[in-house]
Residue, then its C-alpha position, 0 to 999 in steps of 0.5 A: m500500500k502507498p502511504g496515506p490515510e488508508r494505510a494509516l487506518f490499517e496500521q492503526h488497527a493491525a498494530r493492536l492485534r494479537p497475534a499480529l496480522a501477516v500481510t502478503e500483498l501481490p502485484e496487480a495483474q495485467g490483462a486485456n480484460p477484467a476476467e483475465i485480470r481476475r483469473r491471473e490474480g486469483a491464481a496468484l492468491l491461490a498459489a500463495l495460500p498455506e496448504a491447510a489454510f482456512v480461506v475467508a474471501l471478502d466478497l460482496g455476495g458473502t454473508a454480512p454478520t453482525t460484529e458479535a456474530l463475526a466474533a463467534l465465527v472467528t472463534r470457531w475458525d481459530e479453534a479449527a487450528r488452521p491458519v486463517c487467510y483473508l483474501i481481498g480481491g484487486t480492482e476487478g474483484l475475486d476470481q470464481a476459482v478463489l470463491d470456490r476455494a473459500d471456506h467462508r465468504l464474508s461481506l462487509g455490507k452491501l456497499t462496494w468498497p475499494h480494495f485498499l479500504v477493505r484492508g483497513l476495515l477488516a483490520e478494525q473489525l478483527f480488532r473489534v472481534q478481539a475486544i469482544r473476545t477479551n471483554h475489552p470496552y472498545h466494542r460498545a454492544w449497548r449501542p442501538a442497532 
């Protein structure tokens, strides 16, 4: 990521996570059309995964849980004792092969977010999940829905 507010947002929340997030950033693929770009980026994402990874694809068509429900999901994923890998697509999104490989498809809501903002939003939600799991007051569950 280039320096800027998006990177600062990610770093602010990622620095608070225990264990720390390991980020693997892959170069944007070049291609004649969006499908080719998705295919190339998807192949690179799949090749970068650890063999036994539990894959969570960030996808507009995935489930959009509440933060409390996400905390329960993350707890279950952690208990599976597999490395959890969150995959964020590039400008053209995720290839179908990546979505097919995913163990879970997670949506951050019905709005479309630029991929460089998704990283920061995900880090914040994972910090919030950590706060819920450790009874830290960061997450204010008392707020009305």
